[in-house]
Backbone as numpy.savetxt, mean C-alpha at the origin, in Angstrom:
# Nx Ny Nz CAx CAy CAz Cx Cy Cz
7.58 -13.93 11.66 6.79 -12.72 11.66 7.61 -11.57 11.64
7.32 -10.58 10.83 8.01 -9.37 10.69 7.76 -8.42 11.93
8.69 -7.83 12.33 8.46 -6.76 13.48 8.54 -5.45 12.81
7.50 -4.76 12.64 7.44 -3.41 11.87 8.26 -2.37 12.65
8.43 -2.59 13.88 9.24 -1.49 14.57 10.69 -1.53 14.20
11.08 -2.56 13.48 12.48 -2.67 12.90 12.60 -1.56 11.77
11.50 -1.31 11.14 11.53 -0.44 9.89 10.76 0.85 10.07
9.90 0.95 11.03 9.07 2.10 11.15 9.29 2.70 12.44
9.27 4.07 12.46 9.35 4.83 13.73 8.35 6.01 13.70
8.01 6.49 14.94 7.27 7.63 15.02 8.05 8.65 15.80
8.33 9.76 15.30 9.03 10.85 15.90 8.34 12.17 15.68
7.96 12.68 16.72 7.24 13.99 16.67 7.96 15.08 16.05
9.36 14.91 16.01 10.24 15.91 15.26 10.31 15.77 13.74
9.81 14.64 13.26 9.87 14.43 11.74 8.31 14.18 11.21
7.98 14.82 10.20 6.71 14.61 9.48 5.54 14.71 10.34
5.56 15.58 11.40 4.52 15.85 12.32 4.09 14.59 13.09
4.99 13.69 13.34 4.61 12.41 14.01 4.10 11.33 13.23
4.01 11.45 11.96 3.51 10.41 11.11 4.37 9.22 11.16
3.98 7.98 10.95 4.83 6.85 10.89 5.76 7.06 9.67
7.11 6.85 9.97 8.04 6.98 8.86 8.94 5.72 8.77
9.60 5.63 7.61 10.59 4.55 7.49 11.86 4.91 8.21
12.38 4.12 9.06 13.58 4.45 9.90 14.63 4.96 9.15
15.36 5.96 9.60 16.53 6.59 8.99 16.22 7.50 7.72
14.89 7.81 7.57 14.50 8.69 6.56 13.38 9.67 7.03
13.03 10.46 6.15 11.78 11.39 6.50 10.64 10.99 5.62
10.67 9.77 5.11 9.62 9.28 4.18 8.55 8.56 4.99
7.43 8.92 4.81 6.32 8.38 5.50 5.81 7.14 4.92
5.29 6.22 5.84 4.70 4.94 5.38 3.44 5.29 4.37
2.81 6.29 4.65 1.75 6.76 3.76 2.25 7.12 2.26
3.49 7.93 2.31 4.01 8.11 1.08 4.31 6.85 0.22
4.87 5.86 0.76 5.17 4.71 0.05 4.05 3.87 -0.37
3.06 3.78 0.49 1.71 3.14 0.10 1.03 3.95 -1.03
1.14 5.18 -1.00 0.57 6.00 -2.09 1.27 5.82 -3.37
2.56 5.78 -3.34 3.35 5.55 -4.56 3.09 4.12 -5.13
3.07 3.13 -4.32 2.76 1.78 -4.77 1.32 1.74 -5.38
0.43 2.36 -4.61 -1.07 2.18 -5.04 -1.17 3.01 -6.34
-0.39 4.00 -6.63 -0.53 4.91 -7.81 0.26 4.22 -8.98
0.85 3.00 -8.74 1.53 2.37 -9.87 2.92 2.52 -9.90
3.67 3.27 -9.00 5.22 3.25 -9.06 5.66 1.86 -8.75
6.73 1.44 -9.46 7.35 0.23 -9.17 8.27 0.37 -7.93
8.70 -0.70 -7.41 9.81 -0.58 -6.31 11.03 0.08 -6.89
11.40 -0.30 -8.10 12.61 0.20 -8.68 12.45 1.69 -8.91
11.41 2.24 -9.41 11.13 3.67 -9.55 11.12 4.50 -8.22
10.60 3.73 -7.06 10.72 4.44 -5.86 12.19 4.51 -5.37
12.97 3.43 -5.52 14.28 3.47 -5.01 15.08 4.31 -5.83
14.85 4.50 -7.16 15.61 5.47 -7.97 15.33 6.91 -7.52
14.10 7.23 -7.27 13.71 8.58 -6.75 14.07 8.78 -5.37
14.11 7.80 -4.53 14.48 7.94 -3.07 15.50 6.88 -2.66
16.72 7.21 -3.04 17.71 6.12 -2.82 18.09 5.84 -1.38
17.42 6.64 -0.43 17.65 6.31 0.93 16.78 5.20 1.41
15.87 4.77 0.50 15.10 3.51 0.75 15.87 2.30 0.08
15.67 1.14 0.71 16.31 -0.11 0.13 15.17 -0.99 -0.39
15.54 -1.77 -1.35 14.47 -2.79 -1.73 14.08 -3.74 -0.59
15.00 -4.04 0.28 14.62 -4.90 1.51 13.61 -4.19 2.30
13.82 -2.95 2.63 12.75 -2.18 3.40 11.37 -2.27 2.70
11.41 -1.95 1.45 10.07 -1.85 0.86 9.50 -3.40 0.74
10.28 -4.32 0.44 9.68 -5.74 0.37 9.29 -6.20 1.74
10.04 -5.94 2.76 9.59 -6.35 4.08 8.40 -5.67 4.63
8.23 -4.31 4.35 7.07 -3.64 4.83 5.84 -3.87 3.92
6.09 -4.02 2.63 4.77 -4.26 1.76 5.06 -5.54 0.87
5.07 -6.71 1.51 5.35 -7.94 0.75 4.29 -8.17 -0.17
4.63 -8.61 -1.30 3.66 -9.06 -2.30 2.66 -8.04 -2.77
2.93 -6.72 -2.57 1.98 -5.70 -2.97 2.08 -5.50 -4.48
0.97 -5.40 -5.05 0.82 -5.19 -6.55 -0.08 -4.07 -6.88
0.07 -3.46 -8.02 -0.88 -2.52 -8.54 -1.74 -3.24 -9.57
-3.07 -2.69 -9.72 -4.02 -3.41 -10.48 -3.60 -3.68 -11.87
-2.69 -2.75 -12.48 -2.30 -3.03 -13.97 -1.44 -4.29 -13.93
-0.77 -4.70 -12.82 0.03 -6.01 -12.84 -0.78 -7.14 -13.09
-2.10 -7.03 -12.86 -2.97 -8.09 -13.09 -3.86 -7.88 -14.35
-3.51 -6.90 -15.08 -4.33 -6.63 -16.24 -5.72 -6.10 -16.01
-5.83 -5.42 -14.79 -7.12 -5.04 -14.31 -7.30 -3.42 -14.40
-6.41 -2.67 -15.03 -6.49 -1.18 -14.95 -7.80 -0.69 -15.53
-8.50 -1.44 -16.36 -9.81 -0.94 -16.99 -10.97 -1.69 -16.33
-10.67 -2.42 -15.21 -11.81 -3.04 -14.59 -12.62 -2.08 -13.78
-13.90 -2.46 -13.50 -14.76 -1.73 -12.52 -14.30 -2.06 -11.11
-14.78 -1.14 -10.20 -14.38 -1.37 -8.84 -14.91 -2.70 -8.39
-16.08 -3.09 -8.88 -16.75 -4.36 -8.39 -15.75 -5.46 -8.88
-15.34 -5.48 -10.15 -14.42 -6.54 -10.59 -13.17 -6.62 -9.85
-12.61 -5.48 -9.43 -11.32 -5.43 -8.71 -11.71 -6.00 -7.25
-12.81 -5.68 -6.68 -13.15 -6.14 -5.48 -13.35 -7.67 -5.41
-13.95 -8.21 -6.37 -14.27 -9.59 -6.53 -12.88 -10.33 -6.78
-12.00 -9.74 -7.60 -10.68 -10.34 -7.86 -9.95 -10.42 -6.46
-9.96 -9.38 -5.71 -9.18 -9.34 -4.41 -9.87 -10.41 -3.51
-11.18 -10.52 -3.52 -11.80 -11.57 -2.65 -11.47 -12.92 -3.00
-11.47 -13.30 -4.31 -11.15 -14.57 -4.80 -9.67 -14.94 -4.48
-8.79 -14.04 -4.52 -7.39 -14.28 -4.28 -6.83 -13.85 -3.02
-7.69 -13.56 -2.00 -7.31 -13.25 -0.66 -6.36 -12.16 -0.59
-6.56 -11.06 -1.41 -5.84 -9.76 -1.38 -6.49 -8.76 -0.51
-5.70 -7.78 -0.07 -6.25 -6.60 0.53 -6.14 -5.47 -0.55
-7.12 -4.64 -0.37 -7.06 -3.44 -1.26 -6.66 -2.12 -0.45
-5.54 -1.46 -1.04 -5.21 -0.15 -0.47 -5.76 0.87 -1.55
-6.43 1.74 -1.13 -7.06 2.74 -2.10 -7.33 4.10 -1.52
-7.46 5.09 -2.37 -7.88 6.38 -2.01 -9.43 6.53 -2.30
-10.01 5.45 -2.91 -11.31 5.46 -3.43 -12.39 4.98 -2.34
-13.27 5.80 -1.87 -14.18 5.39 -0.83 -15.22 4.38 -1.36
-15.25 4.27 -2.76 -16.23 3.37 -3.25 -15.91 1.88 -2.86
-14.70 1.48 -2.59 -14.42 0.22 -2.10 -14.98 -0.03 -0.64
-14.91 0.99 0.04 -15.59 0.88 1.41 -17.02 0.78 1.35
-17.60 1.40 0.40 -19.09 1.35 0.07 -19.55 -0.09 -0.38
-18.59 -0.71 -1.18 -18.80 -2.11 -1.59 -18.99 -3.08 -0.42
-18.13 -2.82 0.66 -18.22 -3.63 1.86 -19.68 -3.67 2.45
-20.31 -2.51 2.37 -21.70 -2.36 2.85 -22.58 -3.24 2.04
-22.33 -3.24 0.79 -23.22 -4.16 -0.07 -22.84 -5.58 -0.17
-21.52 -5.89 -0.03 -21.08 -7.31 -0.35 -20.39 -7.91 0.89
-20.17 -7.15 1.89 -19.54 -7.68 3.13 -18.02 -7.88 2.99
-17.43 -8.70 3.86 -15.94 -8.94 3.90 -15.77 -10.35 3.51
-14.67 -10.88 3.14 -13.55 -10.17 2.71 -13.75 -9.51 1.30
-12.87 -8.77 0.68 -11.50 -8.52 1.13 -11.34 -7.41 2.13
-10.14 -7.43 2.70 -9.83 -6.32 3.53 -9.55 -5.06 2.64
-10.00 -3.84 3.09 -9.71 -2.69 2.40 -9.15 -1.71 3.41
-8.01 -0.97 2.89 -7.41 0.09 3.62 -7.69 1.40 2.75
-8.39 2.26 3.35 -8.76 3.53 2.70 -7.80 4.59 3.21
-6.89 5.14 2.18 -5.97 6.15 2.66 -6.31 7.47 2.04
C-alpha cells in the first residue's frame, strides 16, 4: 500500500495550504487537472522537471484520459458506463457525472474537482 504522505505535504506557507507534491510548489489539484485535460506524463515532466515519473505514477497509478480509450467523442453516459464496467474512477470538472449518480447510482466512483 502506498503511503501518500511520502509524496504529498500540506504547508500553509506554500500554495495557501493546498496539498502539494513534496519538494515542489505544484499542487495535487494541478497534476490531476493536467491529467484529466489530456496531458501525458511525459508532457507534465517536460513542463515541470521538478516532478519525476515515479512521483506521478505512484500518486496517480493507471490514470488515463478518455481519448486513450477512444472515447473523446462519447457522451457522459457512455463514459460513465465504461468506467462502471471497467471499475474505473472518474476525475472530472463536469458536474454532470455527479448528476448521473443520482440517476444511476454507484459505481463508478467520481471525483469532482
